[in-house]
N, C-alpha and C positions, 0 to 999 in steps of 0.2 A: 496357744495363748493369743497370738496375733488375730486369729479368726474370731475369738471371743471379744477381744478389744474392739475389733472392727464392727461387730454386730451391736455391741452396747453403744458405741459412739453414733452409729447410724440412727439411733432412736432420736437424737437431738437435731436431725436435719430439719425436722418440721417445726422446731420451736421458733417462734417469731421474736422480733425486736432485738436481735443480737447486733452489736455494732459491727461494721463491715470488717474491721481488722480482726475482731474476735471470730467472726464467722469464717473469714479466710483461714485463720489459724486452725479452726476446727477442721475445715476441709483439708488443710495440709496434713493434719494428723491422720485423718481418714485416708488420704491418698497414700501416705507413707506406710500405713498399716495394712493396706489392701494387699492381698496375696496373689491376685490374679489380675490379668489385663482387663477381664470383664468387670471386676470390681472397681478397678482404677477408672475405667471409662464411665461407669455409673456415677462416681464422684465428680469427675470432670463435667459431665452433663449438668449436675446439680450446681456446680460452680458458675457455669455459663448462664444457666437459667436464673440464678440469684444475682447475677451481675457482680459477684464478689471477687472475681479473679483480677489479677494484675499481670502485666506483661512479664514481670519477674517470675511470678508463680508459674505461668504457662511455659516460660522458657526452661525453668528448672524441671518441669514435668516432662518436657520433650527430651531434655538431656538424659533423664532417667530411662525414658522409653528407648532411646537410641542405644543406650548401654545394655539394656536387657533384650533388645529385639533379636539378637543372634540366638538367644536360647528359647525363643517362643516356639511352642510346638502345638500342633493340633489346629483344625480349621476354625474352632470357636475362638481360641485365644488369638490366632492370626487375624481373624476378622475384627476382633476387638482392638488389637494393636493398630490395624489399618485405620479404623474409625477414630481412635485416639489421635493418630498422627494428623489426620485430616482436620479434626477439630482444633487441635493445638496450632497447626499451621494457619488456619483461618483466623483464629484469635490473635496470634502474633502479627499476622498481616494487617488486620483491622486496626491494631494498635500502632502499626508503623514502627515496630520495635526492631531497629537496626541491629542491636546486639545479639539478636537471635539468628543473624545471617549465616554464620557457620553451621549452626545446628540444622537450619532449614536446608542447606546444601547437602549436608550429610544425609538428611532424610531423602532427598532426591537420589542420592547415590546408593543407599543400602536397602530401601524399600523396593519390593518388586511390583507392588500394585501400581499400575500407571495412574490411577486416580489420585493416589497419595502423592506421587511425583508431581502431577499437575498442580495439586493444591499447594504443595511446598514451593513450587516455582512461582505461582501467582503471588504467594505471600512474600517471597524474596523481592519481587518488583514493588510491592507496597511498602516494604520496609526501607527500600532504597539503600540496601547494604552494597555500597559501591565496590567493595573488594571482590564481590561475587559476580559482578556484571560480566567480566570476560568469560567466566565459565558458562554463563547462560547463553551468551552470544555464540560460543563454540558449540554448545549442545544443539541449538537450533540449526546452526550452519551444517553440522554433521548430519542431522536428520534430513535437511533439505536435499542432500546429495542423492539419495536413492530411497525407495520404499523399504521399510523395515519388514522383517520376516513376518511379524505379527502386525498387520497393518492398523488394526484397531488400537493396539497399544501405542504405535507410533503417532497416530492421530491425536490421541489423548495427551500424550506428553508434549507434542508440538503445540497443541492448543494452550497448555499451561505456559510454555515458553514464550509464546506470542504475548499473552497477557502479562507475563513477567516483564518483558521488554517495553511493553506499553507503560507499565508502572514506572519503570526507570526513566522513561522520557529522555533517553540519552542517544545522541546521533549514532553511536557505535552500534546500536541495535537496529538501525533503520534498514540496511540492506538484507540482513537475515530475515526480517519480517517481510520485506518486499519480495524476496524469492520464495518465501513460504506462501505468499498470496498468489503465486503462479506455479506452485509446486504440485507434487503428486498426491496431495492431501484431499480429504473429503471437502465438499463445499463449505461445511461448517467452519473448518479451520481457515480456508482461504478467504471466506467472507469476514471472519474476525480479524484476520491479518490486514485486509484492506481498511477496515475500520480503525485499526490501531495505528496505521501509518501516519495519519494527520495528527494523531496525538503525540507520536514520538517526535515528529519533525514537520511542522506546518509548511515550511518552505524546503522541499527536498531537491531543489534544482541541481545542487552541486553533485550529490551522489548519483542522481539519475542521469545527468548528462555524461557522467563517466561511464555508466553502463551503456548508454547509447553510442558512445564514441569507441568503446572498447571492441576489438575484433574477437574477443573471447566469448561473446555471448550470441545466442541464436537470434534470428530476426523477430521471432515471436516474443522473446523476452524484451527486445528493444521496443517493439510496438507496445508491449505491456507497460514499459517505463513511460512512454509518451502518454498513454491514457491515465496512468497514475498522476503524472505531473498536471495533466489537464484538470484532474479532479482534486488537486491539492489546493492549499491556501496560499500558494506562491503568488507573487506580484505578477501583473500582466507582462512586465518587462522580462521577468525570469521565464515565464511560460513561452514568450516569443523566442527567447534565446534557445531554449530547449527544442522548440519546434524547428528552428532553422538547423540546429545540429542533427535532429532526426531526419529532416528532409535531405541533408547532405549525406548522411549515413545510408539512407535508403537508395540514393542514386549511385553510391559507390559500391553497391552490393549487387550480386546476381546469384541465382540459384535455379536449379531445375526442379526442385521439390515444390509441388503445388501448394502445400500448406504454408511453407515459408514464403512463397511468392505472394500468397494472399496477405501475409503479414506485411510484406514490403509495400504492397499496394495500399493497405489500410493505413500504414504509417505515413505514406506520402499524402494521402487524402486528409488525414487528421492534421498533419503538419500544416498544409496549405490552409485548411479551415482555421486553425489557430493564428496563423500569420495574418489572415484576413481580419480576424476579430481583434487581435492585439497589436498589430503593426510591428515594424521593425525598422531600425536604421542600419541594419547590416547589409552592405552592398552585395555581399556574396550570395544573397538569396535570388537575385535576378537570373543568373544562369540556371539556377535549380528550377525556378518557376518556368523558365523557357522550356526546359526539358519536360516538365509536367504537361505543358501545353502540347508540345510536339510529339512526345513519346508516351503520354499517359495511356493507360490501358482502355479507357472508355471515355464517353462523352462527359460523364459526371465529373471526372477528374479535370478535364479541359475547362469545363464551365466554372468549377470551383477555382481554378487558377486564374481565369479571367476576372472573377469577382475579387480575388486577393489583389491582383495588380490594380484594379480600379480603386479598392479601398486604400492601398498604399499611397496613391495620388502623388507620386514623385515624377520627376522628369525621366528617370530610368524606366519606370513602369509605363509611361506614355510612349517612350521610344519603342519598347517592346511591342506594345499593343499596336502602334502605328506600323511596325514591321509586319505584324500578323495581317493587318488590313491590306497592306500593299501586296502581300503574297496572294491574297484573294483577288485583288485587281488583276494581277498577272494571270491567274487561273481563269478569270472571266474572259480576258482577251484571248486566251488560247482555247477557249471552249472546254475547259476541263472541270468545270464546277459540278459537284455532286449534290445530292439532297442534303448530305451531312454537312457539306461546305455551306450551303444556303442557311441551314440552321445556325451554324457557327458564326457566320459573318453578322448575323442578326444579334449575336451576343457580343462580338468584338467591338462593334460600333458604339453601343451605349456604354460599354466599359471604358472606352477611350474618352468619351465625353465626360464620364464621371471622374476622371482624373483632374479635370479643370485646368490642365496644363496647356499653355498656348502653343507649345511645340506639337500638340495634336492636331492643329488646324490643317496643315498641308495634306495629311492622309485623309481627313474627313472631307476636305474640299475636292480631293480627287475623285471621290465617290460620285459627287454631283456632276462631274464632267464625263462620266463613263456611262456605259449602257446597262446600269443596274435598274432593277424594277423600281417603280415609284415607292413601293413600301420601304426598300432599302435606302432610297434617297431621302425619304422622310426621316428615317432614323438618323441619318447623317446630319440633316438640318437641325433636328432636335439636339443632337450632341454638340453641334457647333454653338447653339444658343447657351449651352451649359458652361461654355468657356468664356471667361471675362478677359 
């Protein structure tokens, strides 16, 4: 009898000019009378196409699907159930219907199709169902720990969880998404995670500085945190604070692993570059910059350090640069200058002049009284003219 009723009522789908409430009532009857998931899905597609559905209708349909899902059998019916779940989740998400939060989470839990799980997760974020945020945070945190047995499934679910946390825009979701952006996932997931970070928390300095300072994270994770901070919408003051913390962390660490050593070097170079561009009033930076100049792995790091000291333009930076120059004076007197030293002294002198600090004069004047080449003496004269 239900099948006959369903067929008779289906004739009226094409009739125009029905009021929306009457049209939805008709579809509700059709949906209730449908005996299979395939038929239910056909009705739902018509509801969406006609724009007759309401959040309450979709939520009721999802509740029914969830109650019947354990009894679904056969590939055709299972595929229809999966399609229904994705369609309903999408509609509830677009409507921002927070009341559907528990049903959407049950969808994540009981459906086996990862695409269904991902769609339901995205919908959760759009609805803003706050009571389900901890579950989504935990889900992504667990996925971040190690690759799933079925990697494709893990990637699909993680992608949905990332978008869910983007939708929530809650600080609690920031670190799980951050770790996903550097996790075991495919580039598609990691790329989306990076995009989502600025949406979740425009100024992430607080959580990222904790990652950088924590001894529990690898050097490549800390370097990644610094890069994320640099690309964030944080204030220049916040970026400088994170850069100083990252520089300190890099010099307090050591490893024999070549990959991790590369991360430490990269972190130092980026930190110094950020300090040069953003400045800092943190006096603890000067011993760190001194180490970068004296112990840096290559000339690039040393030159970037000189540029940072020049840009800071403080008495402390002028004192350090003066000390560097006086060391070269000593090496010149002892006949120990190398070609690398010659290149470096030509960078130290302009940097010292760029500070504009009067305490730089004695070191610069000493160059004029020693047996330096005319080119070096000319640099010292130009630097002195920069100081008022």
